[in-house]
N, C-alpha and C positions, 0 to 999 in steps of 0.2 A: 443626429445633431440638432440641438434646439436653436431656433432663430434668435439672433440678437434683437433686442427691443430698446427703445429710448431709455427705459428704466434699468437696463442691464449695466449701465455705467453712468458716471457723472457727466452731465451735459449742461452747457449754457444755452440760452435762447439763440435762435438763428440771428445772424447779423442783420442789422437794419439796411445796410447797403450791400447789395449783391451785384457783382459785375459779371455779365454774361460772357461765356467763352464758347468757342466753336469746338465741338467734340462729336465726331461721327464714328460711333462704335456700334458693332453688331455682334451679338452672341447667339449661340444656339439656345433652344428652349431649355435643354438640360443645364447648360451653363447659367442661364437666367435663374433657374431654381437655386443653384449654388450661390449665386451673387446675392439673391434675396435673403439668404440666411445671415448675411453680415459677418462681423468679426468682433469678438470681445477680446481685449488684450489679455495675454497669458502671464506676462511679467513686466517689469519696469522698462525693459528694452523695447517693448512694443509701443510705438508712438501714436497708433491710430485705433479709434473705436469707430466701427462702421455698422450702420443699421438701415433697414428698409422700412419705410412708413408712408402709406398713402401715395404710392407710386414714385416716391423719391428715395434715393440712396444718399444717406448723409455721412460725411466723413468728419469726425470730431478728433481733435488732438486729445490723446488719452490723459495727459498730465493736467491740462488746463480745462478741458471740456469744451473749448471753443470749436464751433462748427466752421470748417474751412472751405469745404466743397459740398455742393448739392448736385445730384445727377438724376434727371427724370428718365425712368425706364418705361417703355411701352412695347406691347406685343406687335409683331408685324408678321406677314406671311413667311418671312425668312428667319424668324426667331425674335429675340429681344433686342431692341435698339435704343440708343440714347437719343431722346428727342429734345432735351434741354439740359444745360449745365451752367453753373455759376461758381464763382470763387468769392470768398468773403472780401468785401470792400472796407472792412473795419481795420484800419492801419494799426490800431492798438493791439489787435490780435494776430494779424498776419500781414506780412509785407511780400506781396507777390513778386516773383522774379520775371513775370511776363506770362501772358496767356498761353503761349506755346509750351513753356515749362510746366504750367499747371495742367494742361491737357495731357502731356506725357506722364506726369506724376499720377494723375487719376487712373490712367490706363495701367501703369505699373502697380498701383495699389490694388486694383481689381484683379490683375493677373497674379500678383504675389501673395495677397492675403485671402482673396475670395475664391480663386480658381486653382490654387496650388495644393 
């Protein structure tokens, strides 16, 4: 499987305002390799485009290209861990339902699109 890159799909620039969120996730090295492959939408029902670049996993809405989430991944003795995460603070592109919701959604997107 070929890794998704920024040029694999339409993307807008990263939001100027990024709100930090608490996200403590740890994955095995094998899962980390799968996560870094990202995800390119297969049809119109797929709402997310996800790619890994320069240590960051970016989650863009597939229809608009807006970047909603950024997650920094780093190696650790126990596998791959999330060291930083943010949600877009651009209210024109995304209206957060709260940081807890966003953290759960990121975890679901990783497990549902990248590890399934």
